[in-house]
Biopython code that builds the backbone (N, CA, C, O; Angstrom):
import numpy as np
from Bio.PDB.StructureBuilder import StructureBuilder

atoms = [
    (1, "MET", "N", (-66.820, -51.953, 186.172)),
    (1, "MET", "CA", (-66.270, -51.722, 187.484)),
    (1, "MET", "C", (-65.061, -50.819, 187.330)),
    (1, "MET", "O", (-64.236, -51.024, 186.440)),
    (2, "LYS", "N", (-64.955, -49.819, 188.197)),
    (2, "LYS", "CA", (-63.878, -48.856, 188.145)),
    (2, "LYS", "C", (-63.039, -48.978, 189.403)),
    (2, "LYS", "O", (-63.574, -49.077, 190.508)),
    (3, "GLN", "N", (-61.730, -48.972, 189.235)),
    (3, "GLN", "CA", (-60.868, -49.106, 190.402)),
    (3, "GLN", "C", (-60.091, -47.810, 190.596)),
    (3, "GLN", "O", (-59.505, -47.277, 189.654)),
    (4, "GLU", "N", (-60.095, -47.309, 191.838)),
    (4, "GLU", "CA", (-59.454, -46.045, 192.134)),
    (4, "GLU", "C", (-58.789, -46.129, 193.495)),
    (4, "GLU", "O", (-59.441, -46.491, 194.475)),
    (5, "ASN", "N", (-57.491, -45.800, 193.578)),
    (5, "ASN", "CA", (-56.730, -45.826, 194.829)),
    (5, "ASN", "C", (-56.853, -47.162, 195.559)),
    (5, "ASN", "O", (-57.033, -47.197, 196.776)),
    (6, "ALA", "N", (-56.757, -48.245, 194.820)),
    (6, "ALA", "CA", (-56.829, -49.600, 195.377)),
    (6, "ALA", "C", (-58.152, -49.896, 196.071)),
    (6, "ALA", "O", (-58.270, -50.897, 196.776)),
    (7, "THR", "N", (-59.140, -49.040, 195.880)),
    (7, "THR", "CA", (-60.477, -49.261, 196.430)),
    (7, "THR", "C", (-61.422, -49.489, 195.261)),
    (7, "THR", "O", (-61.475, -48.689, 194.327)),
    (8, "SER", "N", (-62.154, -50.568, 195.321)),
    (8, "SER", "CA", (-63.070, -50.900, 194.247)),
    (8, "SER", "C", (-64.392, -50.158, 194.435)),
    (8, "SER", "O", (-65.021, -50.243, 195.489)),
    (9, "ILE", "N", (-64.799, -49.433, 193.398)),
    (9, "ILE", "CA", (-66.066, -48.701, 193.422)),
    (9, "ILE", "C", (-66.992, -49.359, 192.407)),
    (9, "ILE", "O", (-66.651, -49.475, 191.230)),
    (10, "ARG", "N", (-68.142, -49.778, 192.857)),
    (10, "ARG", "CA", (-69.111, -50.444, 191.977)),
    (10, "ARG", "C", (-70.147, -49.431, 191.525)),
    (10, "ARG", "O", (-70.800, -48.792, 192.350)),
    (11, "MET", "N", (-70.298, -49.285, 190.222)),
    (11, "MET", "CA", (-71.302, -48.395, 189.651)),
    (11, "MET", "C", (-72.566, -49.221, 189.410)),
    (11, "MET", "O", (-72.562, -50.137, 188.588)),
    (12, "THR", "N", (-73.624, -48.905, 190.111)),
    (12, "THR", "CA", (-74.876, -49.648, 189.988)),
    (12, "THR", "C", (-75.708, -49.064, 188.855)),
    (12, "THR", "O", (-75.961, -47.861, 188.804)),
    (13, "LYS", "N", (-76.123, -49.931, 187.958)),
    (13, "LYS", "CA", (-77.027, -49.512, 186.889)),
    (13, "LYS", "C", (-78.453, -49.715, 187.369)),
    (13, "LYS", "O", (-78.760, -50.690, 188.056)),
    (14, "ILE", "N", (-79.311, -48.793, 187.002)),
    (14, "ILE", "CA", (-80.734, -48.863, 187.323)),
    (14, "ILE", "C", (-81.488, -48.968, 186.001)),
    (14, "ILE", "O", (-81.214, -48.227, 185.057)),
    (15, "PHE", "N", (-82.439, -49.898, 185.945)),
    (15, "PHE", "CA", (-83.211, -50.121, 184.718)),
    (15, "PHE", "C", (-84.685, -49.804, 184.951)),
    (15, "PHE", "O", (-85.218, -50.007, 186.042)),
    (16, "LEU", "N", (-85.321, -49.309, 183.911)),
    (16, "LEU", "CA", (-86.745, -48.990, 183.923)),
    (16, "LEU", "C", (-87.449, -49.828, 182.866)),
    (16, "LEU", "O", (-86.913, -50.065, 181.783)),
    (17, "LEU", "N", (-88.656, -50.272, 183.196)),
    (17, "LEU", "CA", (-89.483, -51.006, 182.239)),
    (17, "LEU", "C", (-90.351, -49.988, 181.499)),
    (17, "LEU", "O", (-91.170, -49.297, 182.104)),
    (18, "VAL", "N", (-90.161, -49.909, 180.189)),
    (18, "VAL", "CA", (-90.839, -48.907, 179.367)),
    (18, "VAL", "C", (-91.690, -49.600, 178.311)),
    (18, "VAL", "O", (-91.230, -50.519, 177.634)),
    (19, "VAL", "N", (-92.930, -49.153, 178.176)),
    (19, "VAL", "CA", (-93.819, -49.612, 177.107)),
    (19, "VAL", "C", (-94.051, -48.408, 176.199)),
    (19, "VAL", "O", (-94.631, -47.408, 176.624)),
    (20, "SER", "N", (-93.601, -48.504, 174.957)),
    (20, "SER", "CA", (-93.712, -47.377, 174.033)),
    (20, "SER", "C", (-94.587, -47.758, 172.832)),
    (20, "SER", "O", (-94.706, -48.930, 172.477)),
    (21, "LEU", "N", (-95.189, -46.746, 172.223)),
    (21, "LEU", "CA", (-96.065, -46.933, 171.070)),
    (21, "LEU", "C", (-95.310, -46.571, 169.796)),
    (21, "LEU", "O", (-94.690, -45.511, 169.704)),
    (22, "TRP", "N", (-95.374, -47.474, 168.812)),
    (22, "TRP", "CA", (-94.695, -47.287, 167.540)),
    (22, "TRP", "C", (-95.699, -47.355, 166.396)),
    (22, "TRP", "O", (-96.672, -48.107, 166.458)),
    (23, "GLY", "N", (-95.462, -46.570, 165.358)),
    (23, "GLY", "CA", (-96.329, -46.566, 164.187)),
    (23, "GLY", "C", (-95.550, -46.885, 162.926)),
    (23, "GLY", "O", (-94.377, -46.531, 162.800)),
    (24, "TYR", "N", (-96.210, -47.554, 161.997)),
    (24, "TYR", "CA", (-95.589, -47.901, 160.718)),
    (24, "TYR", "C", (-96.019, -46.873, 159.682)),
    (24, "TYR", "O", (-97.213, -46.699, 159.434)),
    (25, "ASN", "N", (-95.042, -46.187, 159.072)),
    (25, "ASN", "CA", (-95.367, -45.125, 158.124)),
    (25, "ASN", "C", (-95.348, -45.588, 156.662)),
    (25, "ASN", "O", (-95.378, -44.767, 155.745)),
    (26, "GLY", "N", (-95.300, -46.887, 156.458)),
    (26, "GLY", "CA", (-95.281, -47.435, 155.106)),
    (26, "GLY", "C", (-93.919, -47.950, 154.695)),
    (26, "GLY", "O", (-93.807, -48.774, 153.788)),
    (27, "SER", "N", (-92.873, -47.462, 155.368)),
    (27, "SER", "CA", (-91.532, -47.952, 155.045)),
    (27, "SER", "C", (-90.699, -48.282, 156.284)),
    (27, "SER", "O", (-89.725, -49.028, 156.188)),
    (28, "ALA", "N", (-91.072, -47.732, 157.451)),
    (28, "ALA", "CA", (-90.296, -47.992, 158.669)),
    (28, "ALA", "C", (-91.176, -47.808, 159.898)),
    (28, "ALA", "O", (-92.187, -47.106, 159.860)),
    (29, "TRP", "N", (-90.767, -48.459, 161.000)),
    (29, "TRP", "CA", (-91.430, -48.267, 162.285)),
    (29, "TRP", "C", (-90.810, -47.047, 162.959)),
    (29, "TRP", "O", (-89.588, -46.946, 163.073)),
    (30, "VAL", "N", (-91.664, -46.115, 163.410)),
    (30, "VAL", "CA", (-91.185, -44.886, 164.049)),
    (30, "VAL", "C", (-91.848, -44.728, 165.418)),
    (30, "VAL", "O", (-93.011, -45.085, 165.607)),
    (31, "TYR", "N", (-91.094, -44.195, 166.349)),
    (31, "TYR", "CA", (-91.593, -43.943, 167.705)),
    (31, "TYR", "C", (-92.593, -42.792, 167.647)),
    (31, "TYR", "O", (-92.297, -41.747, 167.067)),
    (32, "THR", "N", (-93.771, -42.969, 168.239)),
    (32, "THR", "CA", (-94.819, -41.945, 168.169)),
    (32, "THR", "C", (-94.653, -40.843, 169.209)),
    (32, "THR", "O", (-95.277, -39.787, 169.097)),
    (33, "GLY", "N", (-93.818, -41.078, 170.222)),
    (33, "GLY", "CA", (-93.648, -40.096, 171.287)),
    (33, "GLY", "C", (-94.438, -40.438, 172.535)),
    (33, "GLY", "O", (-94.375, -39.708, 173.523)),
    (34, "ASN", "N", (-95.184, -41.541, 172.507)),
    (34, "ASN", "CA", (-95.986, -41.956, 173.656)),
    (34, "ASN", "C", (-95.367, -43.171, 174.333)),
    (34, "ASN", "O", (-94.955, -44.125, 173.673)),
    (35, "GLN", "N", (-95.307, -43.119, 175.669)),
    (35, "GLN", "CA", (-94.759, -44.243, 176.413)),
    (35, "GLN", "C", (-95.315, -44.275, 177.827)),
    (35, "GLN", "O", (-95.813, -43.275, 178.345)),
    (36, "MET", "N", (-95.217, -45.445, 178.435)),
    (36, "MET", "CA", (-95.550, -45.627, 179.847)),
    (36, "MET", "C", (-94.316, -46.204, 180.517)),
    (36, "MET", "O", (-93.623, -47.041, 179.939)),
    (37, "VAL", "N", (-94.038, -45.753, 181.751)),
    (37, "VAL", "CA", (-92.877, -46.244, 182.500)),
    (37, "VAL", "C", (-93.373, -46.823, 183.813)),
    (37, "VAL", "O", (-94.045, -46.144, 184.590)),
    (38, "TYR", "N", (-93.035, -48.092, 184.055)),
    (38, "TYR", "CA", (-93.362, -48.754, 185.311)),
    (38, "TYR", "C", (-92.571, -48.070, 186.414)),
    (38, "TYR", "O", (-91.363, -47.874, 186.278)),
    (39, "GLN", "N", (-93.235, -47.706, 187.505)),
    (39, "GLN", "CA", (-92.616, -46.879, 188.532)),
    (39, "GLN", "C", (-91.632, -47.608, 189.443)),
    (39, "GLN", "O", (-90.939, -46.964, 190.230)),
    (40, "GLU", "N", (-91.557, -48.924, 189.355)),
    (40, "GLU", "CA", (-90.561, -49.668, 190.131)),
    (40, "GLU", "C", (-89.264, -49.704, 189.344)),
    (40, "GLU", "O", (-89.267, -49.986, 188.146)),
    (41, "LYS", "N", (-88.147, -49.420, 190.018)),
    (41, "LYS", "CA", (-86.844, -49.458, 189.358)),
    (41, "LYS", "C", (-86.189, -50.799, 189.630)),
    (41, "LYS", "O", (-86.417, -51.412, 190.673)),
    (42, "PHE", "N", (-85.371, -51.253, 188.683)),
    (42, "PHE", "CA", (-84.722, -52.550, 188.768)),
    (42, "PHE", "C", (-83.203, -52.392, 188.738)),
    (42, "PHE", "O", (-82.670, -51.658, 187.905)),
    (43, "GLU", "N", (-82.505, -53.077, 189.646)),
    (43, "GLU", "CA", (-81.045, -53.098, 189.623)),
    (43, "GLU", "C", (-80.530, -54.263, 188.779)),
    (43, "GLU", "O", (-79.360, -54.282, 188.397)),
    (44, "ASP", "N", (-81.384, -55.218, 188.491)),
    (44, "ASP", "CA", (-81.015, -56.409, 187.725)),
    (44, "ASP", "C", (-81.818, -56.415, 186.429)),
    (44, "ASP", "O", (-83.046, -56.503, 186.458)),
    (45, "ILE", "N", (-81.133, -56.323, 185.295)),
    (45, "ILE", "CA", (-81.835, -56.263, 184.013)),
    (45, "ILE", "C", (-82.644, -57.528, 183.749)),
    (45, "ILE", "O", (-83.689, -57.463, 183.102)),
    (46, "GLU", "N", (-82.177, -58.685, 184.240)),
    (46, "GLU", "CA", (-82.913, -59.927, 184.029)),
    (46, "GLU", "C", (-84.273, -59.891, 184.723)),
    (46, "GLU", "O", (-85.256, -60.392, 184.178)),
    (47, "VAL", "N", (-84.340, -59.309, 185.907)),
    (47, "VAL", "CA", (-85.610, -59.180, 186.632)),
    (47, "VAL", "C", (-86.540, -58.241, 185.868)),
    (47, "VAL", "O", (-87.737, -58.503, 185.759)),
    (48, "CYS", "N", (-85.991, -57.152, 185.342)),
    (48, "CYS", "CA", (-86.781, -56.216, 184.540)),
    (48, "CYS", "C", (-87.340, -56.903, 183.298)),
    (48, "CYS", "O", (-88.519, -56.755, 182.975)),
    (49, "GLN", "N", (-86.490, -57.653, 182.607)),
    (49, "GLN", "CA", (-86.927, -58.346, 181.400)),
    (49, "GLN", "C", (-87.989, -59.403, 181.696)),
    (49, "GLN", "O", (-88.913, -59.596, 180.906)),
    (50, "GLU", "N", (-87.857, -60.086, 182.829)),
    (50, "GLU", "CA", (-88.857, -61.075, 183.226)),
    (50, "GLU", "C", (-90.221, -60.406, 183.438)),
    (50, "GLU", "O", (-91.253, -60.943, 183.037)),
    (51, "MET", "N", (-90.211, -59.240, 184.068)),
    (51, "MET", "CA", (-91.459, -58.491, 184.262)),
    (51, "MET", "C", (-92.033, -58.087, 182.898)),
    (51, "MET", "O", (-93.244, -58.164, 182.694)),
    (52, "GLY", "N", (-91.197, -57.669, 181.988)),
    (52, "GLY", "CA", (-91.649, -57.279, 180.651)),
    (52, "GLY", "C", (-92.278, -58.416, 179.883)),
    (52, "GLY", "O", (-93.194, -58.200, 179.090)),
    (53, "ARG", "N", (-91.797, -59.630, 180.108)),
    (53, "ARG", "CA", (-92.358, -60.798, 179.413)),
    (53, "ARG", "C", (-93.746, -61.177, 179.935)),
    (53, "ARG", "O", (-94.411, -62.026, 179.342)),
    (54, "LYS", "N", (-94.187, -60.574, 181.014)),
    (54, "LYS", "CA", (-95.501, -60.880, 181.578)),
    (54, "LYS", "C", (-96.633, -60.153, 180.860)),
    (54, "LYS", "O", (-97.803, -60.450, 181.098)),
    (55, "PHE", "N", (-96.301, -59.206, 179.987)),
    (55, "PHE", "CA", (-97.326, -58.502, 179.229)),
    (55, "PHE", "C", (-97.845, -59.399, 178.114)),
    (55, "PHE", "O", (-97.073, -60.107, 177.468)),
    (56, "MET", "N", (-99.152, -59.366, 177.892)),
    (56, "MET", "CA", (-99.751, -60.082, 176.771)),
    (56, "MET", "C", (-100.120, -59.020, 175.737)),
    (56, "MET", "O", (-100.795, -58.041, 176.055)),
    (57, "LYS", "N", (-99.675, -59.220, 174.513)),
    (57, "LYS", "CA", (-99.833, -58.202, 173.478)),
    (57, "LYS", "C", (-100.821, -58.675, 172.420)),
    (57, "LYS", "O", (-100.777, -59.826, 171.985)),
    (58, "PHE", "N", (-101.709, -57.779, 172.012)),
    (58, "PHE", "CA", (-102.658, -58.044, 170.940)),
    (58, "PHE", "C", (-102.488, -56.947, 169.894)),
    (58, "PHE", "O", (-102.795, -55.788, 170.174)),
    (59, "ASP", "N", (-102.015, -57.275, 168.719)),
    (59, "ASP", "CA", (-101.865, -56.309, 167.631)),
    (59, "ASP", "C", (-103.097, -56.374, 166.742)),
    (59, "ASP", "O", (-103.216, -57.264, 165.900)),
    (60, "MET", "N", (-104.011, -55.435, 166.931)),
    (60, "MET", "CA", (-105.247, -55.410, 166.158)),
    (60, "MET", "C", (-105.159, -54.429, 164.983)),
    (60, "MET", "O", (-105.994, -54.460, 164.079)),
    (61, "ASN", "N", (-104.156, -53.572, 165.001)),
    (61, "ASN", "CA", (-103.961, -52.594, 163.940)),
    (61, "ASN", "C", (-102.536, -52.771, 163.424)),
    (61, "ASN", "O", (-101.576, -52.587, 164.173)),
    (62, "ARG", "N", (-102.396, -53.126, 162.152)),
    (62, "ARG", "CA", (-101.061, -53.436, 161.625)),
    (62, "ARG", "C", (-100.160, -52.212, 161.497)),
    (62, "ARG", "O", (-98.978, -52.350, 161.183)),
    (63, "TYR", "N", (-100.693, -51.028, 161.734)),
    (63, "TYR", "CA", (-99.894, -49.811, 161.623)),
    (63, "TYR", "C", (-99.385, -49.292, 162.977)),
    (63, "TYR", "O", (-98.619, -48.329, 163.022)),
    (64, "PHE", "N", (-99.801, -49.916, 164.058)),
    (64, "PHE", "CA", (-99.351, -49.527, 165.390)),
    (64, "PHE", "C", (-98.973, -50.762, 166.198)),
    (64, "PHE", "O", (-99.585, -51.821, 166.057)),
    (65, "THR", "N", (-97.959, -50.615, 167.047)),
    (65, "THR", "CA", (-97.569, -51.701, 167.935)),
    (65, "THR", "C", (-96.947, -51.118, 169.203)),
    (65, "THR", "O", (-96.522, -49.963, 169.232)),
    (66, "PHE", "N", (-96.904, -51.930, 170.230)),
    (66, "PHE", "CA", (-96.237, -51.555, 171.474)),
    (66, "PHE", "C", (-94.900, -52.270, 171.561)),
    (66, "PHE", "O", (-94.776, -53.417, 171.133)),
    (67, "LYS", "N", (-93.909, -51.602, 172.108)),
    (67, "LYS", "CA", (-92.601, -52.201, 172.331)),
    (67, "LYS", "C", (-92.334, -52.161, 173.838)),
    (67, "LYS", "O", (-92.441, -51.104, 174.460)),
    (68, "VAL", "N", (-91.989, -53.307, 174.418)),
    (68, "VAL", "CA", (-91.674, -53.408, 175.846)),
    (68, "VAL", "C", (-90.164, -53.553, 175.962)),
    (68, "VAL", "O", (-89.578, -54.486, 175.412)),
    (69, "GLN", "N", (-89.531, -52.614, 176.689)),
    (69, "GLN", "CA", (-88.077, -52.603, 176.791)),
    (69, "GLN", "C", (-87.634, -52.288, 178.214)),
    (69, "GLN", "O", (-88.333, -51.601, 178.959)),
    (70, "CYS", "N", (-86.480, -52.793, 178.571)),
    (70, "CYS", "CA", (-85.806, -52.397, 179.807)),
    (70, "CYS", "C", (-84.656, -51.495, 179.403)),
    (70, "CYS", "O", (-83.736, -51.923, 178.706)),
    (71, "ILE", "N", (-84.710, -50.248, 179.842)),
    (71, "ILE", "CA", (-83.670, -49.295, 179.474)),
    (71, "ILE", "C", (-82.980, -48.780, 180.733)),
    (71, "ILE", "O", (-83.567, -48.759, 181.815)),
    (72, "GLU", "N", (-81.738, -48.369, 180.575)),
    (72, "GLU", "CA", (-80.997, -47.842, 181.711)),
    (72, "GLU", "C", (-81.524, -46.458, 182.069)),
    (72, "GLU", "O", (-81.730, -45.617, 181.194)),
    (73, "ASP", "N", (-81.739, -46.231, 183.354)),
    (73, "ASP", "CA", (-82.219, -44.946, 183.857)),
    (73, "ASP", "C", (-81.055, -43.956, 183.843)),
    (73, "ASP", "O", (-80.072, -44.141, 184.561)),
    (74, "VAL", "N", (-81.163, -42.919, 183.038)),
    (74, "VAL", "CA", (-80.112, -41.913, 182.977)),
    (74, "VAL", "C", (-80.308, -40.825, 184.029)),
    (74, "VAL", "O", (-79.421, -39.997, 184.233)),
    (75, "ARG", "N", (-81.459, -40.819, 184.698)),
    (75, "ARG", "CA", (-81.765, -39.818, 185.732)),
    (75, "ARG", "C", (-81.657, -40.450, 187.111)),
    (75, "ARG", "O", (-82.592, -40.343, 187.906)),
    (76, "LYS", "N", (-80.569, -41.091, 187.410)),
    (76, "LYS", "CA", (-80.422, -41.853, 188.654)),
    (76, "LYS", "C", (-80.572, -41.010, 189.903)),
    (76, "LYS", "O", (-80.976, -41.525, 190.946)),
    (77, "ASN", "N", (-80.261, -39.740, 189.827)),
    (77, "ASN", "CA", (-80.315, -38.901, 191.021)),
    (77, "ASN", "C", (-81.660, -38.255, 191.262)),
    (77, "ASN", "O", (-81.807, -37.499, 192.222)),
    (78, "ILE", "N", (-82.642, -38.522, 190.430)),
    (78, "ILE", "CA", (-83.972, -37.916, 190.604)),
    (78, "ILE", "C", (-84.879, -38.884, 191.340)),
    (78, "ILE", "O", (-86.043, -38.571, 191.590)),
]
sb = StructureBuilder()
sb.init_structure("model")
sb.init_model(0)
sb.init_chain("A")
sb.init_seg("    ")
for serial, (resi, resn, name, xyz) in enumerate(atoms, 1):
    if name == "N":
        sb.init_residue(resn, " ", resi, " ")
    sb.init_atom(name, np.array(xyz, "f"), 0.0, 1.0, " ", f" {name:<3s}", serial, name[0])
structure = sb.get_structure()
């Protein structure tokens, strides 16, 4: 929260639910460059995380996995 001229200005954070694909290269997990973004935006990170927990994950290939994350939207004006 930022205060300016005795007026309180609230900066609202916006969160996006992102599902990204990761690959194991033999020594570390690396982002493959592929992702899906849920088109609904969230003002409450807890609500975003609750939605993310609704995914059921099946890892059938030990070299690839999906990561479900709530990240802050840096493009708030778009």
